[in-house]
N, C-alpha and C positions, 0 to 999 in steps of 0.2 A: 166506436172512440172511446178510447181509454182517459179518464180524466178523473183526478180526486178531489178537485175544488171548482166549483162554478159559481160565479157571483154576477147578479143581475142590478147589482146595488144601483148602479148610475144610468138604469135604462129609465128614461123618464116617459117613455110611451111605447104602448103594444109589447107591455112584459108579459101579459095573459099568451098572446100568439107566439111569442119566441119560446117559452116554457112548452107550451103545446107541441110545437115543431120541432124543437131540439132534445127535450128531455129523453124520447125514446132511443136517441143515440148516445146516451150516456149512462148506461145501465150499470156501470160500474161506480157511479156517483158516490163520494162518501160527505162532501160538504156542500150546501146549496144555500146561497145568502140570496133571499129575495125581499130584502127590506126596501119599503118604499116610501117617498116623500108624500106621494099622493096615491090613494088605493087604486090599483089596478087589477091584482088578481081576482080569479073566480074559483069556484070549486072545481070546475072542471080541469084547471091546471093543476090543482093538488092532488086530485083523483090520478091524472096521468101520472104525477110524480109518484104516487103510489104503487100505481101498476107497473112502472118500470124500473124504478130505483130501490131494489131490496136491500141493496148494501150501505142506505143511507145512515150516516150518523148524527151529522149535523145540520139542522134546518132551522134557519131565520125566516118567518113569517110575519114579522113585526109591522104594525100599522095595516095590516090586510083587513081593512074594515068590510069590505064585500064579502068575506068569507063566512059560511054557516057551519053548523055542526057537521053536515057532509064529509067536510075535510078531515075532520079529526076521526071520523068512522073511516074513514079511506086509509087515514095513515096507520091507523091501530091495525089494519089487515095487512097491508103493504110493507111498511117501515118499522117491524118490529126491533130492529136494532137501534134506533134512537137513542143516543146519548146526550144529547145537546138539542134542546127546542126553544124557541124563542117565539113566543106568540102574542108578546106585549101588546098593549092595544087593539087587540082583536075583540073587540067588544060584544060581537054577536054569539060568540061559542057559550053554551049550557054548561053547567056542572054535571050534567049527566054526560054529555058527549067526553067531557074530560075524564070523568071516572072510566068511560068505557077505554080512551086511550090508554089509559095507565093500566087497565087490566092485561093490555098486550104489550105495552112498551115498559115492560119493567126493568129495563137496564139505565134508565135516565139518571144522568148524574147532576146536570144543570138545567133548570126550568125556570123559563122566565114569564111571569103570569101579570106582570105589570099593568093594571087597568082592566084586566080582565074581570070585572065587578060580578058577571053573571055566573061565570066560570068557576070562581074561586070561592066556593060556599065551604062553610065547614065540613059538609057532608063530603065534598070532593076531597078536601085535605084529609079527612079520615081515610078515603081511599087511597091516597098516595101514601099515607104513612102506612099502610098494610102491604101495598103492592111494590114501592119502589125503595127497597133496602139497600140501593147504592146512591142515592140522592144526596149530593153533596151543597148544591146551590140552588137556592128558590128565592125569587124576587116576588113578592106579594104587594107592592107598593101601590096604593090606592084601592086597593080591594076592601071596599068598606064592610063587607059583609063578613068578614074573617073575625072570628072571635078567639078567645083562649082554648075553646072545645078543638078546633081546628090545630091550633097551634101545638096544643099538646100531643095530638095524635101525630103529628110531624116528629116531634122530640123524641116519642117513644118509638116510632118506626124509622128515621133516617139518620143516617151519620153525618148530620149537617155543618159544614164549616162556613157556609154564609148564608145569612137569612135577612131581607130586607123589610120588614113590617111598616114602612113609612106611610103614614096616613089613615093607617089601620085604627080607627078611633075606637073600636071596643075592645082593643088589646089596653090594658087587662082590668079586670072587673070581676069581683072585688078585692082579690087578695094576692095578685100579682102571680097568679098560678102558672100562666104559661112561660113567662120568663125565668121563673123558678124551675119548672120543668127543664126549659134548655139548659139551665146551669147544670143542673142535676144529671142529664142524660146525653148532652152533646158534648162530650171532652173534647172533641177537635173544633169546637166553635172558635172561628177567628174573627169573622165580622158579622155585626148587628146593627140594622138598622131601625131605629124606634122614632123617628123624627115624628112630632105631633101626637105621638101616643101618650096623651097627657093624664091617662089615668096611671101610668108608672109610677110607682112609689120607692122610697128607701128600700123597702125590702127586697124587691127585685135586684137594685143594684147592689146589696150586701150579699144575696145569693150569688150573684156573678163572681164576686169576690172571693167568697168562700169556695166556689166550685174548684179554683185551681188547688188547693191543699186536699180536696178530695180526689181530685184526680190524679194525685201523684202515687197512689195506690198501684200496686202489681197489675190489678185489672186492667188498667188504662194504659199499659205499656205499648209502644207502637211496635209495627212489624220488623222493625230494627232492634227492638229490646231496649229502646232509650226513650225517656219521655221527653216530649216536645216541651220545652219550657215557655213558650212564645206565649202561648194562650191568646186571648182577645188582642188583635192588633188593628181593630177599627170598630168604632163605636160612634153611632149618631144618636144623641139625645136632644137635639134640639127642641126647642118648644116643650120639653117635657118639664113644665113649671113647677111641679110638686116635689122636684128632688132637693135633696139640702147639700151643701159644701161637704159636710164629713162624710156622708156616704159615697159621694163620686169621688171624694180624694182617696178613700179607702179603697177605691177600684183601681183609680190611676196608680198607685203605688203598689197594688198587687200585679198589675200588668204593664212592665216598663215599655212595652210597645206603643203605649197608648199614650200619643204625645198632643200636647198645648201649643208647644211652642212655635214660632213663625216659620213657616215653609213646610211644616210635616203635619199638622193639626189630622192626626187619625182619631182624636177624642174631639168630636164636634158638639159644640154646646149654645149654637146661635139662639138667642132669644130667652138665654136663662140668665137674667141679669143677677140673678141670686148666686151664680156658681162662678163668678169673676174671681175670687179667691183661690179655685181650683187649678194647680199647676203641675205638669210633668217634673220627672226628675231633672229634666234637661235644664228646666227654668231655675229649679232650686239650686243645682249645680252651678249656672251661670252667675247666679245671684252671689253664692258663696266665694266664688272666683274672684268676682269684682270687687268684693268687701276685702280679700284677702292682699290686695296690692296697698303698700304704703301711702298714706296721703303725703303729697307734697308739703314740704315745710313753708310755711308763710314767713 
């Protein structure tokens, strides 16, 4: 049977049995969605996928709490062409297994490790930085063992466009080194999540703002030969309470795609009561427009 995409997302029961019975019939499968509301998948199902679906590029195993390292070892040998992998919430995976996977699956472009506390260690991120030279999007939300060491390895090894570090409490200490590395090395960075990274200081924010000027040089030209003027389009600094209005306003002024105005909110600052004075260009323009209308005569 030839099929490019198969989803078992709405399967409430017996997902494991279905995968075991149907997977051998879909040997040319490229996308497989096995996201679950309640954990059903076991290692035997993933091993079957690895044995038969060698063309698989996109695999979603999120919330597969029953899976062990055996699943990652199987994928490493059977699905080396993976470009997108979601293992968010798979809390049993170890960093050693994740390292092993990336030794073989070096074409990964999108990787979701949200909540993978054991797997997402600095050591694993250092390996990813060495192996995954095409990685563009990485979710490390609530991976509490991640520190500046791991993030700096990613910054130096991966052309990241999107990075979520929400809840990574060890970022950044003591000199904002990881965010500065991202600013200096990841010229294509468009989305950055720093929610609850309360060690972030103005130094990090100013480095992001200054990165735009640095990246206008010839070495950062795109394949088409033109510089992408947009820069950061999404930034979450909620609960980053050490930041001050001048730094965040400078960043907002530098990247026009960061919006604080109603309905757009690509610059999220929830819980930062000291940043209420920060506004995007739209808000300032609206204020000027409102003031330009003549007041009615009394």
